[in-house]
N, C-alpha and C positions, 0 to 999 in steps of 0.2 A: 504494500500498500504505499502510494504518496499522497502527502497533504497536503493539497493546494488552493489557493484561492484564486477567485475569478470577479472581477469587475466590469460591469456593463454598463458604460454611459451614454443615456440616450438623448435623445430631444426631451421626453415628457419624464422620463425616470431615470433613479442610477440604483443598481443591484448588486448584489454581493450574495455571493457563494463559496464555502469555504467546503472542502468536502473531503474526503479518500477516494483516491483513485488506484482502481488495479487493472492497468490496462491486459494483462494475462486473461480475467475473464470478465471483461467489461463492466463492471460494478462500480457506481457510484455511487457510495454514502452520505449523503447530506449531515453535516456537522450546525451547518448556519445558512440561510437562507432568506434576506431581507430585503427588500425594496423600499427607496423611500421618493417620493412626487419633490422634484426640484426646477421643473420644467425649464431646463437648461435654456432651450429652446424659444425662449420668450423673447417675441417680435424679431427674431434673427432672418426670417422671410421678408421682412418689411427694412429693418435697416441695415444687415449685413455684420452686423457685430453682436457678441453676447454680452448682454444688460449685467451692469456692476450685479445687481441684486440676485439675479441668477446664479452669477459665478459663485457669491459668497454662501447660498442656500447648498451651490456643489459640493462646496469644501466642507462646509459644515456637515456634511453626510461623509465626505470622506475621512474626517477625523473620527467619526463614531466607526466608520471600518476598520480603518488604522486599529483601534483597539482591541477589536471584534479579532481581526487577523492576528493580533499578536496573544492575547488571549491563546487561542486555539494551539497557537506554533506554527503557521504553516509556512512549507518548506519554500514554494514557490507562489511568486504572485501575479499576474497576469489584467493589466486595465487597458479594458478597448472602449476605444471613443464612436461615435457614430455619427450619424444626420447633422445636427446640430452644430459639432465642432468643425467638422469639415466643413460649413458653409462659411462661416464666421472669420472676417478681415483678424480678430483680435485674440483669434486660438493661442497665439504664443504665450497670454496672459493665463489662460485656463492650463495650458502643459507647465508652467513654471509654478502654478499652484498646486497642482497634483502630485508632483515632483517632490516638491517641500513635505507635502503632506507623507508620501505614501513611500515615497523614496524609489518609485517606479515612471517611468515616463508614460502618458497615455500614448498609447497605437492608435493613430489616426488612423481607423481602415477604409478600404474602399466599399462603396458596397458589392461588388461580388464578392469579397471577402467575408463582408459579415451575411450576406447568402451560405455562404458555404459554412461556417459555424452556427447557421441557423438551422440548416440540412442536418448538420451531425448530429447535435443535441436532439432535435426532434424526433429524428428515425433511428437512432442507434438502439432502442429498444423494441422500437414497430419490428423491424429485420425479422425476429425471432415469431413474430406474428404470421400466420400461414392464411388469416382469414380477412387481410387486408391485401387487395389486390395494389400491384404496382403498376407503372412507375407512380411515385407519390408526387404530389404539388405542394410545397412546402411553403406556406403564405405569412411571413411575419411583418402586422401592420403596426407602425411605430408610431412617435409622434411626428415623425418628419419624413420618414419614408415607409414605404412596404416593398420586400424583398420577397421577387418568386423565384423557387426553387425546384425544378423537376429531376428526378433522380432513382432510381433502383435504389443496390446500396452504396454508388457513390452519385455524385454531382454529375448531371447529364448538360443542363443549362442554365443559368442564373443571370438575376437581373436585376438593379435596385432603381426605383423610380421614385421621385419626389411628392409622393404623397401619402401624407401620413393623419393621425386625428387632429394632432396640434396645426401642422400644417394648415387643413381645409378648413378647420374652426378658424382659424387666424384670418384666412383668406376670403373667404365665404359668410359666415356667419358672426362676424361683427360688425356693429355700426352704433357710432357715435362713440367708439372708445368699451364698449360691454358687450358679450354675449346676446346675440338679440330669443327672447324668451317668450316664446318658441320662434325657430325661424321660419322665415314668409317659405312662400310658393317659389319664389322670386329665386332666391338663398338655394335651396335643395335643388332645382333646376340646375344653378350654375354648378354647385359641387358634384352635381353627378355628372355633367359633361364634362368638368376636369378629370375625375376619377376612369371614366371612358377613356380622355385622351390617354390617360398613364396607362389603362390595359391594353389600348393601341400599341402603344410603343412597347412595353414589356412583351407581347406577342411577337413583335419583330425578333425575337432571340430566343424567347421560352417558348418550346410548344405547348402552349397552357391546358388544351382541349386535348392532347393525349394522356393528361393523367387520369388513373384511375381512382385515386383517392386522394382527399384533400384533407391535410392537416393544416390547423390555424394555431397561431401561437400569437403570443403578447399579450397586453392588457384588454383592450380592445375585446377579446376573441373569448378572453378568459371571464370575465364581467358579462358577454350576450349567456354562453353558457352558465353562469352563477343565475342569470336572471330567468333562462329557461326551465332552470331545477325549480326555482323557489326559492334557494336557499337561504335560510335563516340570517347568515352571516357567509364572508367567504371563506370556502371551503378547499383548498387545493387537493386535498385524495378526493373529494367529490366530481371536482373540474375534468382533472387529468383523466386525458383518452374518452371523458365524455363523448357524445355525440348529439349533434344538434342538427334538427332537420333543414331543409332550405325555406318551408312555410313557416316554420319558429323562427329562423332568423330574421324572414319578412315579415310576421308579426311586431316583431321587436324593435326591429328598426322602425317601422312606423308609428310605433308608439314612443319611442324615444324621440323621433324628429318633429314628433307634433305636442311634444310634453312642455313643461316649464323646469327652471331650474327646481324649484322646491319639490315637485314631483320627482322629480329624478334623485334629487338628493335624498327621497326618503325611501329608496332599495336600500335594503337591509346590506349587500351584497357590494354595492358600491362604494368605492373608496373616493373619498372627497376630493383626491384633484383628479377624478375622471369625470365629473360631473356635468361641465361642461362641454367635453370633446369626444364623450361614448358617442354622442349621435354620429358624427362623423368617421368614426371608427368603425361603426356597426354598417353604415353605409356603403365603406370601404368593401367590408366581408360579403354583404349582398351583393355587391356588383360583381366581385369575383364570383360568386357560385352561379349567377344568371348566364355570365359570361361562357363558364365552362360547361353548366349543366349539370354542378354538383346537386346532388338529394341531398347531401349532408357534409358537415365538414364533424372532422375530428380535430377533439381540441387537446392540446398538450402544453403540459405545463413546465416543461423540458424544451429549453429554446438557444438561442445564441449564447447564453450562459453557462449553459454545459457543455455546447462545444466547445468554448473559450477555456472551460477547466478540463477538457479532454484534451485540448491542443497543450497544454501545461504540463499534463500528465506525461 
């Protein structure tokens, strides 16, 4: 066993996994897995820069994570940063801050690398299952981007496009400095058109319609599953490898797009940091399912974070 730590810093959240990894058996045993909403990508789509308050929220989470990593005695750490820090002019400020706190430089990976990690993390367990048809299409709906990966045991094609729950919310659902409550039909139509254009772009590289099993990752997808199951609180064990039908995703997305902030916040499994961006994330998922004709999505709690941990091990 090798004790490793992996950090995934995305547009909306930063997550930590400390685990014991055994490459010989393919076993990854969680010791600590946590997530903090830091909204690092706040305003990046509009300004091209990481906001000072967003950086400080992220650095505060890094200080917390540094203590956890030290407590567990992880031998190796890898810090991967995704969409928001790729796009920002002042990403050097981010790199210096992380290095000072954690002693490692964040690796600002490409969208294709991000997709490879997501695929490994999501499918390493699934490859042992005979009941799921291949190839898989793994979709990781993040805050700033969505990764599409088609593969069997290994990646065949991958593409990252700039469509995520935070980016779509900020681009289409904000009016006079606040998220529309609820969105207008015109806003929803414009957002859907943007998502469809991104799917067109993804299909130039990734044969989306060849997939036999759709695997969905990240907070937008897992929250849709929690809502579909009517969970009294967020429950990773109940969500991991759950299946949500196309009809149920459509019903939930429709409700989210026409609900108020207060109604969404009242959902017991909803993380407070997702209340304003979940509708956009659900619409991305629905558009993908309709594009490829998927009858259901298999939801995975194992994703890029697990892929990063395996790369360290």
